[in-house]
N, C-alpha and C positions, 0 to 999 in steps of 0.2 A: 335288702339289697346288697349289703355284702354277700351273703351267701347266694347268691343268682350269677357272682363270678365263677362260682363251682360248675355250674350247669352249663355254662358256656366254654369254659376251658374241654369239659365233658364234649362237647360238640367238635371243639377242634381235636381232641384225642380221637372222636368217633372219626375225623376226617382221615387222620392220619394211620389210623388201623385200616381204613380202607385205601391206602393208597391215593386221594384226596390229597395232595400236597399243598398245590396253589390254592385248594377250596378253604384249608386251613390255616393257609398264610391270609386268605380273602378276611376269612371270619375273623384273624386277631385284628386285623385294619379296619373293619364297621366296629367290631365290639369297642377298640380304643376310642372311637368317636362317640357312641351311644354310652358307654359305661361311665368314660370321664365327664359327660356330661350330666348324667344319672348323679355323679357320686358330687359335684360342682353343685349341680342345684340342690343337692340334700343339704350342703354346705350352706347355700343361701338362704333355703328355710328356717335351717338353726339360727342364723345372723336375724331374721326377719322374725323369729320366733322368740329372740334374746336367752339362746343357749338353750331351748325347750327341744327335744330328741325323743319324747314319747308321740307317737303318732295318736294314740287315742285323746292327748289334750288338743290336736289340731282341727282342722276343719274348717272349708270356706274358704282355704287362703288363696283361690283364686281370685278373688277381689282384693286382697292386699297385696299380693306378689304376681302382678299379670305377665309380667316380664319369667320369671322364674317359672311361675305355673304354665307357660305357652312354650320354653323350651322343656322344661322336664317333660310336658305331654309328648314333644316330639322324640326324646329318648324313651318314654314308653310305648310308644308306637313303635319305633325301630326294633326295641328289646322282643317286641311280641310278635313280631315277626309279619307286620302288616304293610303290604303293599303301599307304594313303593320305597317306603325308607330302606335304610341300608342293611340292618339286620336281616331284613327278609331274604334279601337275594342271596348271601353269604351263607347261611341257615339251609333257603333252599337247595345249593348245590350241594352241602354234605349230606343233606337226605336223600339226594338224586344217588348219589355214589353208595351210599348206604344201602339202598333199596337195590342199586346194582350187583352188590355183594352180600345180603344176607334180609329178609324180610323181617326176622328178630329185630336186627339192629335199627332198622329204618321204621318200626313201633315205638322201639325207645324214644326214638328222636323225635316222633310225633305227641308220644305223652310228654317229654317235657318241654317240649313248645306252649301245648295246653296249660301246663300247670306255671309256666313261667307266664304266661298271659293271664294266667287267673292272677297270681300273686301281686303282678307288677300293677292290674287294676285294681285290686285291691289297696293298695300304698300310695296310688293315686287319689283314687276315692277318698278316702280317709284323710288325706293330707289337705286336696285344693276344693274338693263338694263335701256335699253331704250338709251337716249342721255344724256350725261353730262353739268347741268344745273348749277353746283357752281361756274363754271368760268365764270358766266355771271353777269357783277356787275349791283350793283342797285342804283344810285343817285337819292335819297329824294323820293322811294317811286316807279318812274320810271325805267323800265327796259334801259337800257344802250344798244347798240349794241355788241353782243353777239362775243365774239372771237371763233376761232379755237377749238372745243372741244377736249380733248388730248385723247391719246389712249391707255396710260398705265400709269405705276407709274412712268417711266422716262422721260416720255413725260411733261417735267415740265413746265408751261407756265412762260413767261418772266416777271420778276418779284414777282414771286409767293413766298408767304413765308410760313415756314413750322411750325409759330406758332401763326396763326389764326388771326392776329392781321390786317392785311389789309384785310377790307371786301370785295374787289374788286378780288384780286387773294387769294383763300384758297384752297391747295393742301392736298388732304386726303391723310389720313395713318393707318395703321393697327395699333391696340392696343398692348400694352404689354403684356407679355404672363399671366400676374397674372390675367389678364381682360378675357382673350382667356381661359385658363384654365378651369373657369368654363363653358363655351360655351361648350366647348368638352364633357365634362363630362353628362351636360344635355344634349347636342344632342344624348350620347349613349343612356341615359336612353327614351329620344323620340322615338328612335327608338324600342327598347327591352322591354319598359317597359310594354308592352300589354301582355305578355307572364303569366303575375299575373291571367289572368284568360280569357282565351280563350275558344271558345265557341264549340270546337271539339267532345270532351267528357268530361266525368265527373271527369277525372284524369287530365284535363286542368284547374278547375274551382278553383286553388289554392287561390285564395284569398278568395271566399266563404268559402272554408272548414275552413279557419283561422277565418273567423267570425262567422262562423257557432253557436259559442253559443251566440253569442247576437243578432244574426237574425231568429235563427231556428223559433220561432211562429209567427213573425212578417212578414217574406219575402214572396213573393206572387209566387205562382207556374205558370209556361206556359204552362206545359207539356200537350199536347193532343190537345194548342188549335192550327189555323192555322196558325200562325205567328212561333210559333217553329216548327210545323212541316217545313216550308219553312224557316228556318232562311239561308239557304244561297243565297235564291233568294232574301232575302233581305240583305243579303251582297252585292250583284251586284246590285241591287239598289241604297242601298248609296253609294256606289264606283262610281257608273254612275253617281250623282246627283252632289257628290263632283267632278267631271272632268267637268261635264258642268260647276259648278262656275267658275272653272280655267280658261276653255276655252272662257266662255263669258269674263272674263277678260283680257285674253291676246288677244280676237279680237280686245279689245274698246283700250287698253292702249298700247300694243306692238306695233300690226299689223294696228292698225287705221283703221280697216275696218269698225269699225262701229263708230257714231260719241256719244261722252257720253253726257248726259243729265246735262244740266248746275244744280249744285246742289245748287239752289239758298237757296231753302227752308234747306238743309240739313248745307249749307255752316253757315248760320243764326243759327244753333243749334236750329230747328223747332221755332224761335223766342221765343224762351221760356225765356231768358233775357230780351230781350226789354217787353212780355209779364206780366212779374212779376216786371218789373221796373215801367213801367205805373201804373198797380194793385195797387202797393205800394205809389206811389204817388198820387194816386187818393181818390178814393173811399174805397182802404182797407186802407188806411193811418185812415180816418174817423172812418172805423167801427173797427179799431183795439185801438182808441184812445177812443171810445166808451167801449168797452171792457176794456180797462185799467180803466175808470172811475168805472165801473161795480163791478170791482173787490176791486176797492180799498175803496168804499163806500158802497156797499152792501156785498159781501164777507168777505172782512177783517171787515167792520161793524160787522158783525152778530157777527165774532169771537171774536174782541175786544170788543164789547158791551156785548157779556156773559162774558168776563172776569172782564169788570169793573162791573156789577152785581153781580158779586161774592165778590167781592173785596168790594165794598160797604155793601152789606149784612154783611161779616164777620166783617166789621167796626162794624156795630150797634151790632152784639154780643158779641163783643170784650168788651164791656162797661160794659157789665154785670158780665164781670170776673173781679172784685175789688180785692180780694185775702183775702177778712174779711168773716168768721165763719157766721157772722150774718146774711149777705147778703145771701150765699149758703141756709142759717135755712128759709130765708122768701122765696126764690123762690120755695124750696121744699113744707113749706106749702101752697103758693097761689097752686102749682101746685096740692096737695092734696085735697084740697076747689074746686078746678075745676073737678077732678076726681070723687069727692061725687055728686059733683052738675049732672053730667053728670048721674051718675046713677039713680039720684031721678029723674032728669028731664026726661030722655030718655027711661031708662030700666025701672023705675018704680018699683024698687025694696025697695026703703025704703017709 
């Protein structure tokens, strides 16, 4: 969920790069609605699961956290780009400008939409649907024999606790209304938030009219382009792509029709941490130590050396400042003699 913010920021920068400044702000607004909803919904799930954060230990939570599940599903549909939720309208406007600028950029945006719908559907299925895994005890990292999964909130496994201190039996529960109320508000905004900038007519471009004094001379116009002439077709394409991502994840994680690819590379975060650790502990450390020596002896040496030179020069010049008039008169006399000598020898005046 956190990494999904990166792709949504990518949409915003794609909009800026294609001159769609209003679309960029539009997506900032809609993204604020559904991403805040998803993050707060995740917090509600974690609270209801007694601080459990591993999705593999969840499942079937829609029966135990109905309000959290319903609002989270709204956020999921919004970020997946399903109409008429807010995320669909802002993402589609960005894709329209991208196609008007470059087909390659448009295809990148479509692939991103497909992947977003896929992995967010995976999250929803693993957390709220499927089978309950939170009642399966884990002993020293080895899963024990699972018990019969519960079917509802009243089906409490024998020995289960409500406080979450028993790792073997954790009964999920809905969050209090002080946590649920913001979810309901954000869910409503995620549904109707797109009305501030609809593509149907000039009168429905409310956000654009509001931002017009700011972006009037910078906003790119796509009027007359193939993308603008076929904007309703693009709406259909974006919808189909989002639904394909949802369908793919549903077949893999809910219906089990397709075997999921073992995510070894992804599970290890592309081995980024290992590469960084090996580099920092080996050649990288030697290079950094060399850079530190260069900075301390060359860069700082030059800076400190110039300071020491100025200080030493000032110390020598200070010796001539005795405070006696006769000393200053002598210095002036020497200066006059040297000046006259320069005129005689160099200029040949005398």
